C-alpha positions as CSV (number, residue, x, y, z in Angstrom):
1,M,-15.8,8.2,-22.6
2,K,-16.1,11.9,-23.3
3,N,-14.5,14.8,-21.0
4,N,-13.2,12.3,-18.4
5,P,-10.5,13.8,-16.6
6,L,-9.4,10.5,-14.7
7,R,-6.0,10.7,-13.4
8,P,-4.7,7.7,-11.4
9,G,-2.7,8.7,-8.5
10,R,0.8,7.4,-7.6
11,A,0.7,3.5,-7.7
12,C,1.6,1.9,-4.4
13,A,4.6,-0.2,-4.4
14,L,2.9,-2.6,-1.9
15,L,0.1,-3.4,-4.4
16,L,1.0,-7.0,-5.4
17,S,-0.7,-9.5,-7.6
18,A,-2.3,-12.3,-5.5
19,A,-0.3,-14.9,-7.3
20,L,3.0,-13.1,-5.9
21,L,1.8,-12.6,-2.3
22,V,2.9,-16.0,-0.9
23,V,5.0,-14.9,2.1
24,A,2.2,-13.1,3.8
25,A,-0.2,-15.9,3.9
26,L,-1.7,-16.8,7.4
27,G,-3.0,-20.0,8.6
28,P,-6.3,-20.3,10.4
29,G,-4.4,-19.7,13.8
30,G,-3.4,-16.3,12.4
31,A,-3.9,-12.9,14.4
32,L,-6.7,-13.5,16.9
33,A,-8.0,-11.0,19.5
34,Q,-6.7,-10.5,22.8
35,S,-9.2,-11.6,25.7
36,A,-9.9,-8.3,27.7
37,P,-13.0,-7.1,29.7
38,P,-15.2,-4.5,28.4
39,R,-13.8,-0.8,28.9
40,T,-14.6,1.1,32.0
41,L,-16.1,4.8,31.4
42,E,-12.8,6.2,32.1
43,E,-11.1,4.0,29.7
44,I,-13.6,4.9,27.1
45,K,-13.1,8.5,27.7
46,N,-9.4,8.3,27.4
47,E,-9.4,6.0,24.3
48,V,-11.9,8.5,22.6
49,Q,-9.7,11.5,23.4
50,A,-6.6,9.8,22.2
51,R,-8.2,8.9,18.9
52,A,-9.6,12.4,18.4
53,E,-6.0,13.8,19.0
54,R,-4.4,11.6,16.3
55,K,-7.7,11.9,13.9
56,A,-8.3,8.2,14.2
57,Y,-11.6,6.1,13.7
58,P,-14.3,6.7,14.5
59,V,-13.7,10.2,15.7
60,A,-11.4,11.5,12.8
61,G,-13.8,14.3,11.9
62,L,-14.4,15.7,15.4
63,D,-12.4,18.4,17.0
64,P,-10.2,17.4,20.0
65,L,-11.2,20.4,22.1
66,E,-14.9,19.8,21.6
67,V,-14.4,16.1,22.3
68,R,-12.8,16.9,25.6
69,E,-15.8,19.3,26.4
70,A,-18.3,16.5,25.6
71,L,-16.5,13.7,27.5
72,G,-16.4,16.0,30.5
73,N,-20.2,16.1,30.6
74,L,-20.5,12.2,30.2
75,K,-21.1,10.7,33.7
76,S,-22.1,7.2,32.6
77,Q,-22.2,4.5,29.9
78,D,-26.1,5.1,29.5
79,R,-26.6,5.2,25.8
80,D,-29.2,8.0,26.0
81,E,-26.5,10.2,27.9
82,W,-23.9,9.1,25.5
83,A,-26.1,10.4,22.8
84,A,-27.1,13.6,24.6
85,V,-23.5,14.9,25.1
86,W,-22.5,14.6,21.5
87,T,-25.8,15.7,20.1
88,A,-25.3,18.9,22.2
89,V,-22.1,19.8,20.2
90,G,-23.9,18.8,17.1
91,D,-26.8,21.0,17.8
92,R,-24.4,23.9,18.3
93,H,-22.9,23.5,14.9
94,L,-26.4,23.0,13.3
95,E,-27.6,26.4,14.9
96,L,-24.4,28.2,13.6
97,A,-25.0,26.7,10.2
98,K,-28.4,27.8,9.9
99,T,-27.3,31.4,10.7
100,L,-24.7,31.3,8.2
101,A,-26.7,29.9,5.4
102,A,-27.9,33.3,4.2
103,T,-24.7,35.1,4.2
104,D,-21.7,32.5,4.1
105,K,-22.7,29.3,2.2
106,R,-19.2,27.9,2.6
107,A,-18.9,28.5,6.4
108,A,-22.5,27.2,6.8
109,S,-21.5,24.0,4.8
110,Q,-18.7,23.2,7.1
111,R,-20.9,23.8,10.3
112,F,-23.4,21.5,8.6
113,R,-21.0,18.9,8.0
114,S,-19.7,19.2,11.7
115,A,-23.2,18.7,12.9
116,V,-23.6,15.6,10.8
117,E,-20.2,14.2,12.2
118,Y,-21.3,14.8,15.9
119,Y,-25.0,13.3,15.3
120,L,-23.3,10.1,13.7
121,F,-21.0,9.8,16.8
122,A,-23.9,10.5,19.0
123,R,-25.6,7.2,17.7
124,F,-22.2,5.1,17.6
125,P,-22.1,2.1,17.2
126,L,-25.8,1.5,16.6
127,E,-29.1,3.1,17.3
128,N,-30.2,1.0,20.2
129,S,-32.0,3.6,22.5
130,P,-34.5,6.5,22.0
131,G,-31.6,9.0,22.3
132,T,-29.5,7.1,19.7
133,A,-32.3,6.6,17.4
134,R,-33.0,10.6,17.5
135,A,-29.4,11.3,16.9
136,Y,-29.4,9.3,13.7
137,Q,-32.6,11.2,12.5
138,Q,-30.7,14.4,13.4
139,A,-27.7,13.3,11.3
140,L,-30.1,12.5,8.3
141,G,-31.6,16.1,8.7
142,A,-28.4,17.8,8.8
143,F,-26.8,15.9,5.9
144,A,-29.9,17.0,3.8
145,D,-29.2,20.5,4.6
146,Y,-25.4,20.0,4.0
147,A,-26.2,18.3,0.6
148,K,-28.2,21.3,-0.6
149,L,-25.2,23.6,-0.3
150,Q,-22.8,21.6,-2.3
151,D,-21.6,22.3,-5.9
152,P,-22.2,20.0,-7.5
153,P,-25.1,19.0,-5.5
154,V,-25.2,16.0,-3.5
155,E,-28.6,14.2,-4.8
156,V,-30.8,12.1,-2.4
157,V,-31.9,9.3,-4.6
158,R,-34.9,7.1,-3.8
159,I,-35.2,3.8,-5.7
160,P,-38.3,1.7,-5.5
161,F,-37.6,-2.0,-4.3
162,E,-39.7,-4.6,-3.0
163,G,-42.4,-2.1,-1.8
164,K,-39.8,0.1,-0.1
165,Q,-37.2,2.7,-1.0
166,I,-33.6,2.4,-1.4
167,V,-32.1,5.6,-0.1
168,G,-28.8,6.8,-1.4
169,Y,-26.5,9.7,-2.0
170,L,-25.3,10.7,-5.4
171,R,-22.9,13.2,-6.6
172,I,-21.8,13.5,-10.1
173,P,-18.8,15.7,-11.1
174,R,-19.5,18.5,-13.5
175,N,-18.7,18.3,-17.3
176,V,-18.3,14.6,-17.1
177,R,-21.1,12.8,-19.0
178,P,-21.5,10.0,-18.8
179,A,-19.7,9.7,-15.7
180,P,-18.0,6.5,-14.4
181,L,-19.5,5.6,-10.8
182,V,-18.2,4.1,-7.5
183,I,-20.9,2.5,-5.4
184,T,-19.8,2.6,-1.8
185,I,-21.7,0.3,0.8
186,G,-21.5,1.4,4.6
187,G,-20.3,-1.0,7.3
188,L,-21.3,-2.3,10.7
189,D,-21.2,1.2,12.3
190,V,-20.4,3.4,9.4
191,R,-23.5,4.7,7.7
192,K,-23.9,6.1,4.1
193,E,-23.6,9.8,5.6
194,N,-20.1,8.8,6.9
195,A,-19.0,7.5,3.6
196,A,-20.4,10.4,1.5
197,L,-18.3,13.0,3.3
198,R,-15.2,11.1,2.3
199,N,-16.3,10.1,-1.2
200,D,-16.1,13.8,-2.5
201,L,-12.5,13.1,-3.4
202,Y,-13.5,11.1,-6.3
203,L,-15.1,14.2,-8.1
204,A,-11.4,15.5,-8.8
205,Y,-10.9,12.4,-11.1
206,G,-14.1,12.7,-12.8
207,V,-15.8,9.9,-10.8
208,A,-19.4,10.1,-9.5
209,Y,-20.1,8.4,-6.4
210,L,-23.5,6.6,-4.8
211,A,-23.1,6.1,-1.1
212,L,-25.5,3.3,0.4
213,D,-26.1,1.5,3.7
214,M,-25.5,-2.2,4.1
215,P,-28.2,-4.7,5.1
216,G,-29.3,-4.5,8.6
217,T,-28.2,-0.8,9.1
218,G,-29.4,2.6,8.5
219,Q,-31.9,3.1,5.7
220,S,-31.3,-0.3,4.1
221,T,-34.5,-1.9,2.8
222,Q,-33.1,-5.3,4.1
223,A,-33.9,-5.5,7.7
224,I,-31.1,-8.0,8.6
225,A,-27.9,-9.2,6.8
226,A,-28.7,-12.4,5.1
227,P,-27.7,-14.5,1.9
228,G,-29.4,-12.8,-1.1
229,A,-29.8,-9.4,0.4
230,E,-27.3,-8.0,-2.2
231,R,-30.2,-8.2,-4.6
232,E,-30.8,-4.5,-3.2
233,Y,-27.7,-3.7,-4.8
234,S,-28.6,-5.4,-8.2
235,A,-31.7,-3.1,-8.1
236,V,-29.2,-0.1,-7.7
237,L,-27.3,-1.2,-10.8
238,D,-30.5,-1.4,-12.7
239,Y,-31.3,2.3,-11.7
240,V,-27.7,3.3,-12.6
241,A,-28.4,2.0,-16.3
242,R,-31.4,4.3,-16.5
243,R,-29.6,7.5,-15.5
244,P,-28.0,8.9,-18.8
245,E,-25.7,11.1,-16.6
246,L,-24.0,7.8,-15.4
247,D,-21.9,5.2,-17.4
248,A,-23.2,1.9,-16.3
249,R,-20.4,0.4,-18.4
250,R,-17.9,1.9,-15.7
251,V,-19.0,1.0,-12.2
252,V,-16.7,0.0,-9.3
253,V,-18.1,-1.2,-5.9
254,Y,-16.4,-0.4,-2.8
255,G,-17.1,-1.8,0.6
256,G,-15.1,-1.7,4.0
257,S,-15.3,-4.1,6.8
258,W,-18.9,-5.5,6.8
259,G,-19.4,-3.6,3.8
260,G,-16.6,-5.3,2.2
261,H,-18.5,-8.6,2.5
262,W,-21.4,-7.2,0.2
263,A,-18.8,-5.7,-2.1
264,A,-17.2,-9.3,-2.5
265,R,-20.8,-10.7,-3.2
266,L,-21.4,-8.3,-5.9
267,A,-18.0,-9.2,-7.4
268,Y,-19.5,-12.7,-8.0
269,T,-23.3,-12.1,-8.7
270,E,-22.7,-9.1,-10.8
271,R,-19.3,-9.6,-12.4
272,S,-20.6,-8.9,-15.8
273,R,-21.9,-5.2,-14.9
274,I,-19.3,-3.9,-12.7
275,R,-15.5,-3.3,-13.5
276,G,-14.4,-4.3,-10.1
277,A,-14.7,-4.4,-6.2
278,V,-12.6,-3.0,-3.4
279,V,-13.1,-5.5,-0.6
280,Q,-11.3,-4.0,2.6
281,A,-11.2,-6.1,5.8
282,A,-14.2,-8.2,4.9
283,P,-16.0,-11.0,6.6
284,V,-15.8,-14.0,4.3
285,H,-15.7,-17.3,6.3
286,E,-13.5,-17.6,9.3
287,Y,-15.2,-14.4,10.7
288,F,-18.7,-16.2,10.8
289,Q,-17.4,-19.2,12.9
290,P,-18.2,-19.5,16.5
291,E,-14.5,-19.8,17.3
292,W,-13.4,-16.6,15.9
293,Q,-16.3,-14.7,17.2
294,K,-15.8,-16.0,20.8
295,K,-12.1,-14.4,20.7
296,A,-12.7,-11.3,18.6
297,L,-15.7,-10.0,20.5
298,A,-13.3,-9.0,23.5
299,T,-11.0,-7.0,21.0
300,R,-9.8,-3.6,22.3
301,E,-9.5,-2.4,18.7
302,Y,-13.2,-1.6,18.8
303,L,-14.4,1.2,21.0
304,F,-17.1,-0.4,22.6
305,G,-20.6,-2.3,21.9
306,L,-19.2,-4.7,19.5
307,F,-21.4,-7.6,20.2
308,E,-24.6,-5.5,20.2
309,A,-23.7,-4.0,16.9
310,R,-22.8,-7.3,15.4
311,A,-25.9,-9.2,16.6
312,S,-28.0,-6.4,15.6
313,V,-27.4,-7.1,11.8
314,Y,-28.6,-10.6,12.3
315,G,-31.8,-9.4,14.1
316,V,-30.7,-11.4,17.4
317,S,-29.7,-10.3,20.6
318,D,-28.3,-13.4,22.6
319,L,-25.0,-14.9,22.0
320,G,-26.2,-18.3,21.2
321,A,-28.5,-17.1,18.3
322,F,-25.5,-14.9,17.2
323,L,-23.1,-17.7,16.9
324,A,-25.5,-20.0,15.4
325,Y,-26.4,-17.3,12.6
326,G,-23.1,-16.4,11.3
327,P,-22.0,-19.6,9.4
328,K,-25.0,-19.2,6.9
329,M,-23.2,-16.0,5.6
330,S,-20.0,-17.9,4.6
331,L,-18.9,-17.2,1.2
332,V,-17.0,-20.8,1.4
333,T,-20.1,-22.8,2.7
334,S,-22.1,-21.1,-0.2
335,G,-19.6,-22.2,-2.8
336,M,-19.4,-18.5,-4.2
337,I,-15.9,-18.2,-3.3
338,N,-14.8,-20.6,-6.1
339,Q,-16.8,-18.9,-8.8
340,P,-15.4,-16.5,-11.4
341,S,-15.6,-12.8,-10.2
342,A,-14.9,-9.3,-11.4
343,P,-11.4,-8.0,-10.6
344,M,-11.0,-7.4,-6.9
345,L,-8.7,-5.4,-4.6
346,L,-8.2,-7.0,-1.2
347,I,-7.1,-4.6,1.7
348,N,-6.4,-5.4,5.4
349,G,-3.8,-5.4,8.0
350,L,-2.2,-8.6,9.3
351,Q,-2.9,-7.7,12.9
352,D,-6.6,-7.3,12.4
353,T,-8.5,-8.4,15.6
354,Q,-12.0,-7.7,14.2
355,V,-12.0,-9.7,11.0
356,P,-9.6,-12.4,10.5
357,P,-6.8,-11.6,7.9
358,E,-7.2,-15.2,6.8
359,D,-10.4,-14.2,5.2
360,L,-9.0,-12.1,2.4
361,F,-6.3,-14.9,2.0
362,L,-9.1,-17.3,1.3
363,L,-10.5,-14.9,-1.3
364,M,-7.0,-14.5,-2.7
365,R,-6.5,-18.3,-3.0
366,S,-9.8,-18.9,-4.8
367,G,-11.6,-18.2,-8.0
368,S,-10.3,-15.4,-10.3
369,P,-7.0,-13.6,-9.7
370,K,-7.1,-10.7,-7.3
371,E,-4.8,-7.7,-6.2
372,V,-3.9,-7.5,-2.7
373,W,-2.4,-4.9,-0.2
374,F,-1.8,-5.9,3.3
375,N,-0.1,-3.9,6.1
376,P,2.0,-6.2,8.1
377,G,1.7,-4.1,11.1
378,G,-1.9,-2.9,10.6
379,G,-5.0,-3.6,12.3
380,H,-8.6,-3.5,11.0
381,M,-8.9,-1.9,7.6
382,G,-4.9,-2.1,7.4
383,R,-4.8,1.1,9.8
384,T,-2.1,1.9,12.4
385,D,-1.5,5.2,14.4
386,E,0.8,6.5,11.6
387,L,-1.2,5.2,8.5
388,S,-4.7,6.5,8.7
389,D,-7.8,5.3,7.1
390,Q,-7.8,8.5,5.0
391,R,-4.2,7.7,4.0
392,I,-5.0,4.3,2.8
393,F,-8.0,5.6,0.9
394,E,-6.0,8.4,-0.8
395,T,-3.0,6.1,-1.6
396,I,-4.3,2.6,-2.3
397,T,-8.2,2.7,-2.8
398,L,-8.7,5.7,-4.9
399,P,-5.8,5.0,-7.4
400,W,-7.1,1.5,-8.0
401,V,-10.7,2.7,-8.5
402,V,-9.7,5.4,-10.8
403,R,-7.4,3.0,-12.7
404,V,-10.1,0.3,-13.1
405,L,-12.6,2.8,-14.4
406,R,-10.2,4.3,-16.9
407,T,-9.5,1.0,-18.5
408,D,-11.4,0.6,-21.9
């Protein structure tokens, strides 16, 4: 590879070969969610503000003072009212961005970015009302404005597929040709716009990124999550091979939470075309079982609306249909888990109450060797109050991706 300034970061001492990680294995009865009633409006407000203060998911990109202002205007849990109070803050940033665009592109870029963050939170965790659907469309528009101001630019790619278009965001570092690539797949409530804002860190290592939505969310061509929906990403790999600026021989896939499920599937189905996959807190088998879901749906780790968000990706709305649908997604039932795969990095926390930690141990114990990083005190994605998503990304995910892409 020519002109490739890949520089792997400091290796994390907790990154272990799966063959050595024996003391941390959990049985099927490992960390389960604690039963709890849904949060009241005041509890939601308090939790959102607390997360904003410590820059925690899903409000890590919001200003705590503006969060306090928006929450002060929130009088109910109505989805359209929720969307309205956050959209109002986003609108303010958008108008300032438009004013600044002609005179101060850097300041305008930051305002557009802030507008995207607020619009995305206005539609959180899914677009299930007129107001939340409008907020998502506003996020798409604000992101398009933001993309135009970036250097190197963020390209909106549209890939024909089965009579539709796969929409993604591609950013290629300057002076690296052909550039290695990380394909990132959004999660249950994380859209490709969220991912693209974080992915910029790859550029400093000479790595391009392509951010995509997962099936059943955002602008995915797949209306629901179903076995075989990963063929959408196979078409993306075909597209990558046609782009001379990209090195189709050096591709890694990343997925967090539900997105990790699709990253794992690709590690099996596309093992000859990708260098590796980062599978973070991914549903594999136990997650899809009714016994787990009945407990996990009550977790306080998730802000609100967990059942609605999870059911929507199956295209169902009642609990019975939801519980019946899940098992068909299992990588164990399909037999995929025992097949050879591309290298995988498995990441999670042992206290995850949203996705059973056992699921990644199932991956670890099956098929090809894996590398594993588990935070003993971490919740979903491995995060704690002290160890943020961003910190895990910078110290665990990013160095691994760079190392794998650098390997000849």
